[in-house]
C-alpha positions as a printed Julia matrix, in Angstrom:
165×3 Matrix{Float64}:
  63.18  120.84  204.45
  61.6   117.32  203.11
  63.15  114.24  204.41
  63.17  113.2   201.01
  66.06  111.38  199.24
  66.33  110.91  195.83
  67.38  107.02  195.76
  70.79  106.0   195.5
  72.58  105.11  191.57
  73.93  101.17  191.89
  76.98  102.4   190.13
  77.83  100.53  187.18
  75.84   97.81  186.24
  79.26   95.85  185.89
  80.7    92.29  186.78
  83.72   90.18  186.36
  82.95   86.08  186.85
  84.61   85.65  190.25
  81.9    88.73  191.43
  78.81   87.0   189.87
  79.89   83.45  191.76
  80.15   85.14  194.41
  76.5    86.69  194.82
  75.56   83.65  193.57
  76.97   81.59  195.74
  75.81   83.93  198.7
  72.17   84.35  197.48
  72.06   80.21  198.01
  73.35   80.24  201.25
  70.73   81.84  202.13
  67.94   80.71  200.73
  68.78   77.49  201.22
  70.84   77.02  204.21
  70.51   80.13  206.74
  66.8    81.36  205.71
  65.78   77.18  206.4
  67.33   77.23  209.98
  65.89   80.93  210.8
  62.72   79.46  209.57
  63.1    76.1   212.38
  63.86   78.32  215.4
  61.16   81.09  214.43
  58.26   77.52  214.38
  59.63   76.08  217.6
  59.44   79.6   219.29
  56.16   79.47  218.11
  55.95   76.58  219.84
  56.41   77.67  223.47
  53.49   80.11  223.18
  53.02   83.55  224.07
  54.91   85.57  221.14
  54.33   88.25  222.57
  57.24   88.0   225.14
  58.79   85.67  223.58
  62.07   86.69  222.11
  63.42   83.88  220.38
  60.16   85.0   218.15
  60.95   88.27  218.0
  64.32   87.99  216.92
  64.39   85.1   214.59
  61.29   87.35  212.55
  63.68   90.17  212.67
  66.47   87.59  210.68
  64.0    86.11  208.39
  63.16   90.05  207.61
  66.75   90.93  207.1
  67.42   87.26  204.76
  64.55   88.28  202.64
  65.55   91.68  202.12
  69.14   90.46  200.54
  67.88   87.7   199.17
  65.81   89.78  197.67
  68.78   92.64  196.54
  71.03   89.86  194.74
  68.29   88.18  192.76
  67.16   91.81  191.03
  70.6    92.91  190.63
  72.11   89.6   189.7
  69.27   90.39  187.07
  70.38   94.16  186.08
  74.17   93.18  186.16
  76.84   92.37  182.49
  79.06   89.89  183.46
  82.4    90.69  181.64
  84.16   87.82  181.3
  86.05   88.43  177.92
  89.45   90.07  176.95
  89.39   93.53  175.68
  91.12   93.26  171.95
  94.39   95.88  173.54
  95.75   94.03  176.09
  97.49   97.97  176.85
  96.01   99.08  177.9
  93.5    99.45  180.79
  90.33   98.35  180.55
  87.76   97.1   183.38
  88.92   93.7   185.05
  92.82   94.69  184.67
  94.78   94.26  186.84
  96.84   97.45  187.36
 100.16   98.61  189.39
 101.27  101.6   189.81
 103.65  103.74  190.9
 103.91  107.38  193.79
 105.98  109.85  193.05
 106.94  108.97  196.15
 108.22  105.4   194.82
 106.18  103.07  195.97
 104.13  100.25  193.97
 100.32   99.63  194.59
  98.53   96.67  191.95
  94.29   96.94  191.83
  91.89   95.06  190.39
  89.41   97.55  188.53
  86.39   95.31  189.74
  82.53   96.14  189.64
  80.98   98.31  192.76
  79.67   94.96  193.73
  82.9    93.56  194.77
  84.58   96.94  195.91
  87.28   94.65  198.63
  90.41   97.12  199.41
  91.81   93.99  201.77
  92.15   92.05  198.65
  92.78   95.28  196.53
  89.83   94.95  194.99
  88.59   98.7   193.55
  85.87   99.59  191.62
  85.86  100.95  188.13
  83.48  103.89  189.9
  86.13  105.46  191.85
  88.0   108.97  191.22
  91.25  106.45  190.68
  90.01  104.02  188.52
  88.17  106.21  186.12
  92.17  108.36  185.86
  93.47  104.6   184.86
  90.75  103.63  182.48
  91.61  103.76  178.94
  95.44  104.59  180.04
  97.98  102.77  178.43
 101.21  101.39  180.3
 104.33  104.41  181.25
 101.22  106.78  180.87
 101.23  109.16  183.54
  98.37  109.45  185.77
  96.49  112.75  188.14
  93.86  111.32  190.1
  91.59  113.83  191.68
  91.28  112.91  195.64
  89.25  113.43  198.31
  92.74  114.71  200.1
  93.66  116.78  196.65
  95.54  115.99  193.25
  98.3   113.18  193.46
 100.32  112.07  189.69
 100.78  108.38  190.1
 102.64  106.31  186.68
 100.91  102.98  185.25
 104.05  100.36  185.71
 102.08   97.1   184.98
  98.87   95.48  182.95
  97.4    92.4   183.2
  94.14   90.68  182.62
  93.73   87.29  184.14
């Protein structure tokens, strides 16, 4: 058995304006704030002499590699993303960027925003457009009954509210 693994897909190349702003802010923070600080600490550690046993130097170089890797990823990813800022022609259906309130069979309501995979944050109720729930909701109208195939089994939810920011 070989160790080769095909490259993972980065998911759908869509992003909201807010998500793009967060990614650009992270890129700016890494490149213009953190990297110069780490570079300075590495040069100070290198000036102390023997680098082979200098933990500050070794750790600093590792941090620089991690920062550079993240900067490369963000730069390439931002080039390939399409920012979706316009509202859909039919605001009564669920599309990318919508806040959707759903109700399950027990009467429990949940509110989610459908965003790109780079913005996924369940604490803020932001779900990826590639998730089973979002894929099931796309194109559905108000009061629609939606069957969602989840890892725990099939679940039925009802679209209660659709809102676009």
